[in-house]
C-alpha positions as CSV (number, residue, x, y, z in Angstrom):
1,M,0.0,0.0,0.0
2,D,1.5,3.3,-0.9
3,R,2.0,6.1,1.6
4,V,-1.0,8.2,0.5
5,K,-3.5,5.4,1.2
6,K,-1.7,4.4,4.4
7,M,-1.7,7.9,5.8
8,A,-5.3,8.5,4.7
9,N,-6.6,5.3,6.2
10,E,-4.7,6.0,9.4
11,L,-6.2,9.5,9.7
12,L,-9.7,8.2,8.9
13,E,-9.4,5.5,11.6
14,R,-8.2,8.0,14.2
15,Y,-10.5,10.9,13.4
16,P,-13.5,9.6,11.4
17,D,-15.8,12.4,12.5
18,K,-13.4,15.2,11.5
19,F,-13.5,14.6,7.8
20,T,-16.2,15.6,5.4
21,S,-17.1,15.4,1.7
22,D,-15.4,18.8,1.1
23,F,-11.9,18.6,-0.3
24,N,-10.8,22.0,1.1
25,E,-12.1,21.3,4.6
26,N,-10.2,18.0,4.5
27,K,-6.9,19.8,3.5
28,E,-7.3,22.1,6.5
29,T,-8.1,19.2,8.8
30,I,-5.0,17.3,7.7
31,K,-2.9,20.4,8.6
32,N,-4.3,20.2,12.1
33,F,-3.8,16.5,12.7
34,A,-0.7,15.5,10.6
35,I,2.6,16.8,9.7
36,V,2.8,16.6,5.9
37,R,5.8,18.5,4.5
38,S,4.7,18.4,0.8
39,K,1.7,20.4,-0.5
40,E,1.3,17.8,-3.2
41,L,1.2,14.9,-0.8
42,R,-1.3,16.7,1.5
43,N,-3.6,17.3,-1.5
44,K,-3.4,13.6,-2.5
45,I,-4.2,12.5,1.0
46,A,-7.1,14.9,1.2
47,G,-8.4,13.8,-2.2
48,Y,-8.2,10.1,-1.2
49,I,-10.0,10.9,2.1
50,T,-12.7,12.9,0.2
51,K,-13.2,10.0,-2.2
52,N,-13.7,7.5,0.6
53,V,-16.1,9.8,2.5
54,N,-18.2,10.3,-0.6
55,R,-18.2,6.6,-1.4
56,N,-19.3,5.8,2.2
57,L,-22.1,8.4,2.0
58,A,-23.3,7.0,-1.3
59,Q,-23.4,3.5,0.1
60,Q,-25.3,4.7,3.2
61,N,-27.8,6.5,0.9
62,A,-28.2,3.5,-1.3
63,S,-28.9,1.2,1.7
64,L,-31.4,3.7,3.2
65,S,-33.3,3.9,-0.1
66,Y,-33.2,0.1,-0.4
67,S,-34.6,-0.4,3.1
68,E,-37.3,2.2,2.4
69,E,-38.3,0.4,-0.8
70,N,-38.6,-2.9,1.1
71,T,-40.7,-1.3,3.9
72,E,-43.1,0.2,1.3
73,S,-43.4,-3.1,-0.6
74,R,-44.1,-5.0,2.7
75,E,-46.8,-2.4,3.6
76,E,-48.4,-2.8,0.2
77,T,-48.4,-6.6,0.5
78,A,-50.0,-6.4,4.0
79,E,-52.9,-4.3,2.7
């Protein structure tokens, strides 16, 4: 695993509630919680974190809509 993914995953494990789906906010958060000497490396880490957060949000939304559809279909069947 390369260092971008390793650092990003470590930051996400330690501070899962600090990162959002906004790239610029994640860059600032990384400044507060990690020492990254390179601007390019910080941006890559922030991008990877943003991608993961957005993916997790999409999965949560998909599972919510799926469970709502199942609930509606069960209610229609019961009637």
